[in-house]
C-alpha positions in Angstrom: 282.4 107.5 227.6 283.7 107.9 231.2 280.2 107.5 232.5 279.8 104.1 231.0 282.5 102.6 233.2 281.9 104.7 236.3 281.1 101.5 238.3 284.8 100.9 238.4 285.3 104.0 240.5 285.1 103.1 244.2 283.4 106.5 245.0 280.5 105.6 242.7 279.5 102.8 245.1 279.3 105.2 248.0 276.9 107.5 246.2 273.5 107.4 248.0 271.8 108.7 244.8 272.3 105.4 242.9 269.1 103.6 242.3 268.4 99.9 242.8 268.5 99.4 239.1 271.9 101.0 238.8 273.3 98.9 241.6 271.8 95.7 240.3 273.1 96.5 236.8 276.6 97.2 238.1 276.7 94.0 240.1 275.5 91.9 237.1 278.0 93.6 234.8 280.9 92.9 237.0 279.9 89.2 237.5 279.6 88.7 233.7 282.6 90.8 232.7 285.0 88.6 234.8 284.3 85.4 232.7 284.6 87.4 229.5 287.9 88.8 230.6 289.1 85.3 231.5 288.2 83.9 228.0 289.7 87.0 226.3 293.0 86.6 227.9 293.4 82.9 227.0 292.0 83.5 223.5 294.8 86.1 223.0 297.3 83.6 224.3 296.1 80.9 221.8 296.9 83.1 218.8 300.6 82.3 219.3 301.9 79.9 216.7 302.1 76.3 218.0 305.4 74.4 217.7 306.1 71.0 219.2 308.9 71.5 221.7 309.8 67.8 222.1 312.7 66.2 220.2 312.6 62.7 218.9 313.1 60.1 221.6 315.9 57.5 221.2 313.9 55.1 223.3 310.6 53.4 222.6 308.4 53.2 225.7 305.7 50.6 226.1 302.0 51.7 226.0 298.7 50.3 227.1 296.0 51.5 224.7 292.7 51.4 226.5 289.3 51.7 224.7 286.4 52.3 227.0 283.1 51.2 225.4 279.6 51.5 226.6 277.3 49.4 224.4 278.9 50.5 221.1 280.5 47.2 220.2 280.6 47.6 216.4 282.1 51.1 216.7 285.0 50.1 219.0 285.8 47.1 216.7 286.2 49.6 213.8 288.3 51.9 215.9 290.7 49.2 217.1 291.1 47.9 213.5 291.9 51.4 212.4 294.4 51.9 215.2 296.2 48.6 214.4 296.2 49.3 210.6 297.5 52.9 210.8 299.9 53.3 213.8 303.5 53.6 212.8 304.8 52.7 216.3 306.4 49.2 216.7 303.6 46.7 217.4 305.6 44.9 220.1 305.7 48.2 222.1 302.0 48.5 222.8 299.0 46.4 223.8 295.3 47.1 223.4 292.8 46.6 226.2 289.0 47.1 226.1 286.8 47.9 229.0 283.6 46.3 227.6 280.2 47.0 229.2 276.9 45.8 227.8 278.2 44.3 224.6 276.4 41.8 222.5 277.6 38.2 222.3 278.6 38.7 218.7 280.7 41.7 219.5 282.4 39.9 222.3 283.2 37.0 220.1 284.7 39.3 217.5 286.8 41.0 220.1 288.0 37.7 221.5 289.4 36.9 218.0 291.4 40.2 217.9 294.7 41.1 219.5 293.2 42.8 222.5 292.7 42.2 226.2 289.1 42.3 227.3 288.0 43.4 230.7 284.3 43.1 231.6 283.4 45.2 234.7 281.6 43.3 237.5 278.6 45.8 237.1 276.5 45.6 234.1 275.7 49.4 234.2 278.7 51.4 235.4 280.4 54.7 234.9 283.5 55.2 232.7 285.5 55.8 235.9 284.5 52.5 237.4 285.2 50.6 234.2 288.7 52.0 234.1 289.3 51.2 237.7 288.3 47.6 237.0 290.9 47.5 234.1 293.7 48.9 236.3 293.2 46.1 238.8 294.3 43.6 236.2 297.8 45.2 235.8 300.8 45.9 237.9 302.1 49.5 238.1 305.4 48.6 236.4 303.9 46.6 233.5 303.8 49.6 231.1 305.3 53.0 230.8 302.2 54.9 229.7 298.5 54.4 229.3 296.3 56.0 226.5 292.6 56.3 227.0 290.1 56.4 224.1 286.4 56.3 223.6 284.8 53.7 221.4 284.5 56.1 218.4 288.0 57.6 218.5 290.4 57.5 215.5 293.8 59.0 216.0 296.6 60.1 213.6 299.2 57.4 212.6 302.1 59.3 214.4 300.2 59.6 217.7 302.2 57.0 219.7 305.5 58.4 218.4 304.6 61.9 219.5 303.3 60.7 222.9 306.6 58.8 223.3 308.7 61.9 222.5 306.8 64.0 225.0 306.9 61.3 227.7 310.7 60.8 227.2 311.1 64.6 227.8 309.2 64.4 231.1 305.5 64.8 230.4 303.4 62.6 232.7 300.0 63.8 231.5 299.1 64.7 227.9 295.9 65.7 226.2 295.6 65.2 222.5 293.7 67.5 220.1 290.2 66.0 219.7 288.3 67.0 216.6 284.8 66.2 215.3 284.6 63.8 212.4 280.9 63.9 211.4 280.2 67.5 210.1 276.9 66.3 208.6 274.4 68.7 210.2 274.3 72.3 211.4 274.0 71.0 215.0 277.2 68.9 214.6 279.1 71.7 213.0 278.2 74.1 215.8 279.1 71.5 218.4 282.4 70.9 216.6 283.1 74.7 216.5 282.4 74.8 220.3 284.9 72.0 220.9 287.6 73.7 218.8 287.1 77.0 220.7 287.6 74.9 223.9 290.8 73.5 222.4 292.2 76.9 221.7 291.2 78.6 224.9 291.3 75.9 227.6 294.1 73.8 226.2 296.4 75.8 223.8 295.8 79.1 225.7 296.3 77.5 229.1 299.5 75.9 228.2 300.9 79.0 226.4 300.5 80.8 229.8 302.0 78.0 231.8 298.9 76.4 233.1 297.7 72.8 232.7 295.6 71.9 229.7 292.0 71.0 230.3 291.3 67.3 229.9 288.4 66.1 227.7 287.9 62.5 228.8 289.4 60.7 225.9 292.6 60.9 223.7 294.6 61.3 227.0 297.9 59.8 227.9 299.3 59.3 231.5 302.4 57.9 233.1 301.2 54.3 233.9 302.6 54.1 237.4 301.0 57.5 238.3 297.7 56.6 236.8 297.7 53.2 238.5 298.1 55.0 241.8 295.5 57.6 241.1 292.8 55.4 239.5 291.4 53.9 242.7 291.0 57.3 244.2 288.9 58.7 241.4 285.3 59.5 242.3 282.1 60.4 240.4 281.2 59.8 236.8 283.2 62.6 235.1 286.6 61.1 234.3 288.1 64.4 233.0 287.3 66.4 236.1 288.3 63.6 238.5 291.6 63.2 236.8 292.2 67.0 236.7 291.7 67.2 240.5 293.9 64.2 241.1 296.8 65.4 238.9 296.7 69.0 240.2 296.7 67.8 243.8 299.9 65.9 243.0 301.3 69.0 241.2 301.4 67.2 237.9 301.3 69.4 234.8 299.0 68.3 231.8 300.5 69.1 228.4 298.6 69.7 225.2 299.8 68.2 221.8 297.9 70.1 219.1 299.2 68.0 216.2 298.1 64.7 217.8 294.6 64.9 216.2 292.0 62.4 217.5 288.7 62.2 215.6 285.4 61.6 217.4 281.7 61.8 216.6 279.2 64.5 217.9 275.5 64.7 218.3 273.8 65.3 215.0 270.3 66.3 216.1 268.9 68.8 218.6 267.5 65.9 220.7 271.0 64.3 221.0 272.5 67.6 221.8 269.9 68.3 224.5 270.6 65.0 226.2 274.3 65.7 226.1 273.8 69.1 227.6 271.6 67.8 230.4 274.3 65.3 231.3 277.0 68.0 231.2 275.0 70.4 233.4 274.5 67.7 236.1 278.3 67.3 236.2 278.8 71.1 236.0 276.7 71.9 239.0 278.6 69.4 241.1 282.0 70.8 240.0 280.8 74.4 240.6 279.9 73.7 244.3 283.3 71.8 244.7 285.2 74.8 243.2 283.4 77.3 245.5 284.7 75.5 248.5 288.1 74.5 247.3 289.2 77.7 245.5 289.9 79.8 248.7 291.9 76.9 250.1 294.0 76.5 246.9 294.5 80.3 246.8 295.8 80.4 250.4 298.2 77.5 249.6 299.5 79.2 246.5 298.4 76.4 244.1 298.0 78.6 241.1 297.5 75.9 238.5 294.8 74.4 240.7 293.2 77.8 241.3 293.0 78.4 237.5 291.2 75.0 237.0 288.8 75.7 239.9 288.0 79.2 238.5 287.4 77.7 235.1 284.7 75.4 236.6 283.0 78.5 238.0 282.5 80.0 234.5 279.0 79.9 233.0 278.7 78.0 229.7 279.4 80.1 226.6 275.8 79.8 225.3 274.5 80.9 228.8 277.0 83.7 228.9 275.8 85.0 225.5 272.2 84.7 226.5 272.7 86.6 229.8 274.6 89.4 228.2 272.1 89.9 225.4 269.2 89.8 227.9 270.8 92.4 230.1 271.5 94.6 227.1 267.8 94.4 226.0 266.4 95.0 229.6 268.7 98.0 230.3 267.9 99.5 226.9 264.2 99.4 227.7 264.4 100.5 231.4 267.3 103.0 231.2 269.2 103.2 227.9 272.1 105.1 229.5 273.1 101.8 231.2 273.0 99.8 228.0 276.2 100.8 226.1 278.6 98.9 228.3 276.6 95.7 227.8 276.9 96.1 224.0 280.6 96.7 224.4 280.9 93.5 226.6 279.0 91.5 224.0 281.4 92.8 221.3 284.4 91.8 223.4 282.9 88.3 223.8 282.3 88.1 220.1 285.9 89.1 219.3 287.1 86.5 221.8 285.2 83.7 220.1 286.4 84.9 216.6 290.0 84.8 217.8 289.5 81.2 219.1 287.7 80.0 216.0 289.4 77.1 214.2 290.6 77.3 210.6 289.8 75.0 207.8 286.6 73.1 207.0 284.9 73.7 210.4 285.1 77.5 210.0 283.7 77.3 206.4 280.8 75.1 207.5 280.3 77.3 210.6 279.4 80.3 208.4 276.5 78.3 207.0 275.5 76.7 210.3 275.5 79.9 212.4 271.8 80.4 211.8 271.2 77.4 214.1 273.0 79.1 216.9 269.8 80.7 218.5 268.4 77.1 218.6 271.4 75.8 220.5 271.2 78.7 222.9 267.6 77.9 223.6 268.4 74.3 224.1 271.2 75.2 226.6 268.8 77.4 228.6 266.1 74.8 228.5 268.5 72.1 229.7 269.2 74.1 232.9 265.4 74.1 233.5 265.2 70.4 232.8 267.9 69.7 235.2 266.0 71.3 238.1 262.7 69.7 236.9 264.3 66.2 236.9 265.9 66.8 240.3 262.7 67.9 241.9 260.5 65.1 240.5 260.7 61.7 242.1 260.6 58.7 239.8 257.4 56.6 240.1 257.7 52.9 240.7 256.5 50.7 237.9 254.5 47.6 238.7 255.4 45.9 235.5 258.8 44.1 235.5 260.8 43.7 232.4 262.3 40.3 231.5 266.1 39.9 231.3 266.0 40.0 227.5 264.0 43.2 227.5 266.4 44.8 229.9 269.3 44.1 227.6 267.5 45.4 224.5 266.1 48.5 226.1 268.2 51.6 225.3 269.8 53.5 228.2 268.4 56.9 227.4 270.9 58.8 229.4 273.9 56.5 229.2 275.4 57.6 225.9 274.5 61.2 226.6 276.3 61.0 230.0 279.3 59.4 228.3 279.5 62.3 225.9 278.9 64.8 228.6 281.8 63.5 230.6 284.1 64.6 227.8 283.0 68.2 227.8 284.6 71.0 229.9 282.9 74.4 229.3 280.7 74.2 226.3 
């Protein structure tokens, strides 16, 4: 057994008898063992029982509830009606706003008849970040106490505003709610929902249990209005969650996680939709990886540990890619030199235990047992999406001679738009 982990002995690296295969194997093992150890630590922390620490507030703060919608007009109308019908918070203590892009005339007419403020960005096709910036220009920083940001398909529990209000009164300036998947209709959707719940336990519950900020998802988020009003114009890129995480941590603002504030959303139900979502996420992930490589040493020298933790998280490979790489290394070493293989199987066992500890309870876990056979398919899609990303970046789009009419442009679906919108909400999937 001691020979399996001999690479952790400094003297082993000075031995001239080590072959190129042994050195390569050792380097790869260390590179992949680090993310496994990171996930394991926070998975263990997430096992602690959650208890809301914030007492009932004697004061009712005023909220701006913002729904950001890209083309899904019917969906956001249903979400707003559900919010108005179910929330237990005093109606005069919150207003609803909609950042509406590319909506049909019928949907706009319906929204105009509702108790909402509509903001139409000055660009027909824009990112979620830009749409929110356009909304914030319409309000003064003292007009509200807190802002809540939702996607068009979000439905949140009736006590959400009360729980946000309690946490805000106790000093929380940034809060991430517990987002869960609503449509457990296919194996792909169940596996995607399980992935998000593992994210919730590791990167949100686990982080906060050890004193670090919760990872943001892109929706079901609440911020101090004055702080968000100040930070919104500085946000860059298309990924709202990562842009906000950087802005908050630079201001040394802690992000809380409220597990009992459940917000339901919809996930991709087919492999095609999941692949589009993954491609959009990978494009964002590559940008954040390069950013983290340059910023992590600076943050470390400054002693910004919460920021360091976030940047290190961005350097982690996706879970599906991590599983694939460890299994591939185990198979290759078994074929080339079986004495190098046992530590890879132990590492895979540690990763499996990590995910089992972070698995959610309830219906998702029960459905996951039946959907687990689709896991190899998702792993293949994840690997293929990395290849697709490079293929798309290398190929230059050809100019088309035929021009579409204005009506055709409006009706034509934006193939990557909804996928990018969903991808902005992911962290490490």
